[in-house]
N, C-alpha and C positions, 0 to 999 in steps of 0.2 A: 288636226294634230300632226306634227312632223313625223314622218315614217322612218327617218334616218336617225341613228344614234351617233354616227361618226361623221366628221367633216374631212374632206380631202381637198388639198390645195395644189393645183398644178401650176408650176412656175414656168412661164414662157417669156422669152426675150431673145434678142440678138446675141451673138457671141460676145462675151466680155461685158455684158450689161450688169452682171452681179447676181445672177440667179443662185449659184452655188453658195456664195458668201452669205446671201440673205437667208437661205435655208439653214446654214450653219449657225447663224445668229439666233434664229428662232429655235433651233434644236437646243442650244445652250440655255435659252430662257425656259424652255419646257423642262429641261433637266433640273434647273434651279427650283422651279415651281412644282416639280413632281407631277407633271402632266404626261400621261401615257401617249405615245406617238410612234409612228412607223415611217421609216425613211425609204423612199424609192428612187433609184437612179435609172433613168432611161437614156442616158448619154453614153453610148459605147466608146466614144473617142476621148472621154475624160480620163486621163492617166493618173490624176491626183485628186482625191476628195478629202476635205478636212474632217469628214465624218465617215463612219462605217455604215453603209446602207443595209437595211434589212432585206431588200429585194433589189438585186443589181443585174442589169441587162448584160454586163460584162461576164457574168457567170455562165451565160447561155450563148452569147454571140462572140465570135472571134473575128475581129476586124482584119487581122492579117490574113486569115483564111479567105475572107471575102475579097480582099485586095488582090490576092494571088490568083484566085480561081475565076473571078468575074471581070477583072481588068477594068476597074471603075475609077473615076476621079474621087477626090476627097468628099465632096458633097453627096455624090451618088452612093458612096459606101454607107454613109449614115442613113440615108433613106432606105437602102436595101436591108440594112441591119434591123431597122424598125419593122419593115415588111416581113422579114423572117421571124422576128420576135412575136408578131401578131399571130403567126401560125401556131403558137403555143397558147392560144387564147383560152383553151379549156383549162389549162393549169392556172392561168391568171384568175379565172372565174372561181376556181376551187379555193385558191388562197384568199381572195377577197371575201368569198362567202363564209369562210371560217373565221376571219378576223374582223369583219366589218362591225360587229356588235361588241367587241371586246376592248377596242382602243378608242381614244378620243379624237386624235388627229392623224392624218396621213399627209406627208409632204413629198411631193414628186418633182424631181429635177429632170429637165429635158434638154435636148441638144439646142445649140444656137441656130440650127438650120430651120428657119421659120416656115420653109416649104412644107414641112411635116404637118403643120396645122393650117396652112393656107389652102392646100389642094391635095395632099397625099392621103390615101385611104387609111393608112396605118394610124395616123394621128386622130382621124375621125373615129375609128373603131375604139381606140384606147380611151378617148374622152368619154364616149358613150358607154363603155363598160364601167368606167368610174361612176357615171351618173346613175347606174342601176343600183349600186351598193352604197353610195355615199352622197351626202350633201356636198356637191362639188363646186369649188370656186376656181376660176381661172385667174391667176395673178399675172398680169402682163407688166413686165418691167422695162422701163425706158431709161436709157442712159442720158441724163439731162445734159451732159457735156456734149452730146451729139445733137442737141436741139438749140444750138446757139443762133440759128437763123430761122426766120419764119418758114422758109422752104423746107428745111430739115424737120421742123416741128410738124408741119402738115404731112410729110411722108410718114413719120412715126405714128401720127394719129390715124392716118388712113390704114396703115397695116394693123393697128390695134382694132379699128372698127371692123375690118375684114375678118380678123380672127374671132372677134366677139360674135359676129353673125354666123360664123362657121361652127363654132363649138356650142353656142346656144346654152351657156350655163351662166351662173352668177359671175360677173366680170368686174375685176378690180384692177385699176392702173396704178402702178407705183413709179414715182419719179426718183430714180436712184442716183447716188453719187453727188448729191447736192451738199457738198461740204460747207460748213459754216464760214470758213475763211475764204471761200471762193464764191459766195452767193451773189456778189455783185458782178462777178465776171461771167458766170454761166447763167445767162438769162435767155429767154426764149427768142428775143428779136435781135439784139446786138450786144456787143461787149460794152457799149457806152450807156445803155439804158438800164437803170437800176430797177424800174418797174415798168412792165408792159401793160398798157391800157389799149385794148383793141379799138375802143371808140375813138381814139385820137389818131388812128391810122387813116391814111388816105385810102378810101375804099377802092378806087381805081387801081392804085399801085398794089393793094392787097390781092385783088383778083388776078392781076398780071403775075404776081409771085406764084399763086396757085397754078395758074395756067402753064407757067414755065416748067412745073414738075412733069407735065405730060408731054 
């Protein structure tokens, strides 16, 4: 028997892949269908959100303060902000313990800095806290417009695979921004191929393409 009554979806993807917009779309659907849910924002650099999060890292972490006092670059500021947020782990556990059985879904927005989930300890801790209280799904979003060549496709898939092994939760990949009027243009291999069939690719060239990545 499933021990969890609530599901949590963590949306991970590079900057501009459409995480926030997708969460907003799901949020609107849940409102229409009267499905109880909870919105979490873990992106301290996001100055505009189309929804009002129930739990917002920006209420706790001040990026301007970190920038002035730690003299860090833009990516390091985000990592530091998440590391500082994890120091409030006891408060997060208290909130999740109180709400985990009262709502159906939890939607979590994250920064576009994938390093948080590739090697940073803060991302690892946050995901594992989620797994204690919820049936956790990692939703990895790939901008299909950035997969127009086989090389870029392999890069995205390798990153997705690495994150999947790192977080060790239910993992779903979503190919985003595949607009219907552009479906023939944004394909995996080239702008001239309407359908990509890997079996028809020259195996030697395919391996050389992957080798060039490294």
